[in-house]
LOFILO-622388 format. One record per atom (N, C-alpha, C): x, y, z; residue in one letter; atom name; residue number from 0. Coordinates in pm, whole numbers, plus 50000, padded with zeros to 5 digits. Atoms other than C-alpha are relative to their C-alpha. Layout:
// LOFILO-622388
X,Y,Z,A,CA,NUM
...
***
This chain:
// LOFILO-622388
49972,50024,50099,M,N,0
80513,24361,54411,M,CA,0
49947,50175,49868,M,C,0
50053,49885,50070,P,N,1
80503,24661,54169,P,CA,1
49901,50002,49897,P,C,1
50105,50073,50128,F,N,2
80203,24672,53956,F,CA,2
49994,50197,49920,F,C,2
49963,49880,50080,V,N,3
80254,24979,53656,V,CA,3
49874,49998,49920,V,C,3
50065,49962,50087,Q,N,4
79941,25121,53485,Q,CA,4
50030,50050,49853,Q,C,4
49926,49917,50111,I,N,5
79998,25291,53138,I,CA,5
49841,50000,49966,I,C,5
50051,49891,50142,N,N,6
79707,25479,52932,N,CA,6
50025,50004,49887,N,C,6
49945,49994,50053,I,N,7
79753,25469,52608,I,CA,7
49845,50070,49901,I,C,7
50076,50010,50100,L,N,8
79542,25563,52285,L,CA,8
49994,49869,49901,L,C,8
49971,50081,50070,E,N,9
79465,25292,52069,E,CA,9
50092,50044,49870,E,C,9
49925,49914,50146,G,N,10
79667,25250,51740,G,CA,10
50181,49965,50000,G,C,10
49833,49997,49945,R,N,11
80042,25171,51888,R,CA,11
50014,49807,49940,R,C,11
49980,50142,50072,S,N,12
80185,24826,51689,S,CA,12
50028,49862,50140,S,C,12
49955,50047,49929,P,N,13
80243,24512,51908,P,CA,13
50135,50007,50040,P,C,13
49841,49958,49946,E,N,14
80600,24572,51899,E,CA,14
50036,50089,50156,E,C,14
49992,49941,49940,K,N,15
80562,24869,52013,K,CA,15
49985,50025,50163,K,C,15
50077,50040,49902,K,N,16
80387,24749,52320,K,CA,16
50075,49940,50106,K,C,16
49846,50044,49963,E,N,17
80640,24518,52374,E,CA,17
50078,50051,50146,E,C,17
49869,49969,49957,R,N,18
80911,24702,52385,R,CA,18
49971,50059,50138,R,C,18
50028,49920,49828,L,N,19
80737,24956,52649,L,CA,19
49982,49876,50157,L,C,19
50031,50081,49900,I,N,20
80625,24643,52856,I,CA,20
50180,49968,50049,I,C,20
49903,50004,49955,R,N,21
80973,24561,52852,R,CA,21
50099,50096,50075,R,C,21
49924,49917,49915,E,N,22
81187,24882,52934,E,CA,22
49929,50030,50123,E,C,22
50035,49961,49870,V,N,23
80961,24992,53194,V,CA,23
49946,49927,50085,V,C,23
49942,50100,49910,S,N,24
80997,24697,53343,S,CA,24
50136,49984,50095,S,C,24
49876,49963,49929,M,N,25
81377,24718,53368,M,CA,25
50039,50120,50029,M,C,25
49969,49885,49948,L,N,26
81361,25069,53455,L,CA,26
49894,49973,50164,L,C,26
50113,50039,49868,V,N,27
81077,24976,53758,V,CA,27
50069,49946,50094,V,C,27
49885,50051,49888,S,N,28
81351,24738,53879,S,CA,28
50057,50040,50064,S,C,28
49884,49908,49960,E,N,29
81629,24914,53909,E,CA,29
49931,50136,50052,E,C,29
50080,49903,49922,V,N,30
81422,25214,54044,V,CA,30
50004,49925,50150,V,C,30
50008,49989,49895,L,N,31
81283,25063,54308,L,CA,31
50049,49829,50075,L,C,31
49846,50200,49931,E,N,32
81556,24708,54354,E,CA,32
49882,49897,50042,E,C,32
50103,50104,49984,S,N,33
81276,24507,54297,S,CA,33
50026,49878,49887,S,C,33
49933,50117,50097,P,N,34
81351,24155,54119,P,CA,34
49846,50036,49863,P,C,34
50111,49934,50081,I,N,35
81193,24195,53762,I,CA,35
49892,49903,49967,I,C,35
50122,50142,49997,E,N,36
80999,23843,53797,E,CA,36
49865,50083,50073,E,C,36
50125,49915,49959,N,N,37
80797,24095,54018,N,CA,37
49883,50065,49934,N,C,37
49996,49833,50069,V,N,38
80738,24397,53802,V,CA,38
49882,49943,49898,V,C,38
50100,49942,50063,R,N,39
80358,24405,53657,R,CA,39
50035,50069,49932,R,C,39
50046,49848,50117,I,N,40
80260,24626,53342,I,CA,40
49864,49943,50018,I,C,40
50107,50040,50061,M,N,41
79922,24628,53222,M,CA,41
49978,50179,49960,M,C,41
50003,49925,50106,I,N,42
79878,24860,52924,I,CA,42
49804,50028,49994,I,C,42
50167,50032,50039,N,N,43
79475,24994,52890,N,CA,43
50029,50097,49833,N,C,43
49930,49926,50142,E,N,44
79484,25098,52538,E,CA,44
49776,50034,50000,E,C,44
50125,49929,50009,M,N,45
79140,25323,52472,M,CA,45
49972,50104,49903,M,C,45
50032,49950,50154,P,N,46
78979,25475,52127,P,CA,46
49996,50155,50076,P,C,46
50042,49872,50058,P,N,47
78978,25807,52064,P,CA,47
49905,50116,50054,P,C,47
50085,49886,49967,E,N,48
78665,25930,52123,E,CA,48
49965,49931,50174,E,C,48
50019,50011,49824,H,N,49
78730,25782,52527,H,CA,49
50088,50082,50044,H,C,49
49869,49920,49960,W,N,50
78968,26034,52569,W,CA,50
49989,50149,50004,W,C,50
50000,49859,50050,G,N,51
78937,26404,52641,G,CA,51
50080,50074,50027,G,C,51
49846,49902,49994,I,N,52
79150,26699,52641,I,CA,52
49876,50115,49966,I,C,52
50096,49861,50001,A,N,53
78983,27067,52687,A,CA,53
49858,49976,50013,A,C,53
50188,49966,50069,G,N,54
78610,26976,52688,G,CA,54
49994,49918,49853,G,C,54
50021,50046,50085,E,N,55
78636,26740,52401,E,CA,55
50090,49863,49954,E,C,55
49967,50094,50057,S,N,56
78718,26417,52264,S,CA,56
50154,49989,49901,S,C,56
49902,49999,50067,V,N,57
79055,26342,52121,V,CA,57
49964,49982,49858,V,C,57
50076,50038,50166,K,N,58
78843,26159,51798,K,CA,58
49963,50138,49973,K,C,58
50013,49848,50065,K,N,59
78694,26559,51764,K,CA,59
50102,50053,50025,K,C,59
49838,49922,50034,R,N,60
79012,26690,51801,R,CA,60
50073,50012,49902,R,C,60
49926,50002,50157,T,N,61
79158,26544,51514,T,CA,61
49967,50038,49901,T,C,61
50128,49995,50118,Q,N,62
78841,26541,51324,Q,CA,62
50039,50175,49999,Q,C,62
50006,49794,50011,K,N,63
78856,26964,51354,K,CA,63
50178,50042,49982,K,C,63
49875,49983,50036,S,N,64
79222,26953,51308,S,CA,64
50070,49927,49845,S,C,64
50025,50069,50165,N,N,65
79206,26732,50953,N,CA,65
49883,50090,49891,N,C,65
50094,49911,50102,E,N,66
78934,27000,50842,E,CA,66
50066,50164,49916,E,C,66
***
């Protein structure tokens, strides 16, 4: 049973997340030759202050770029 975890920043619409689940499920099913009913997708949404790049949170980087 394929299980896929996807980490993204908060802020995507429910429609975009539904599309992501649908399209990733279809691709995993096709590539791994697994029935789509067996594919599991988990989306983990994180606030920007919980995601770091090059020693800074995304929240801080965004604030700096908007100044």
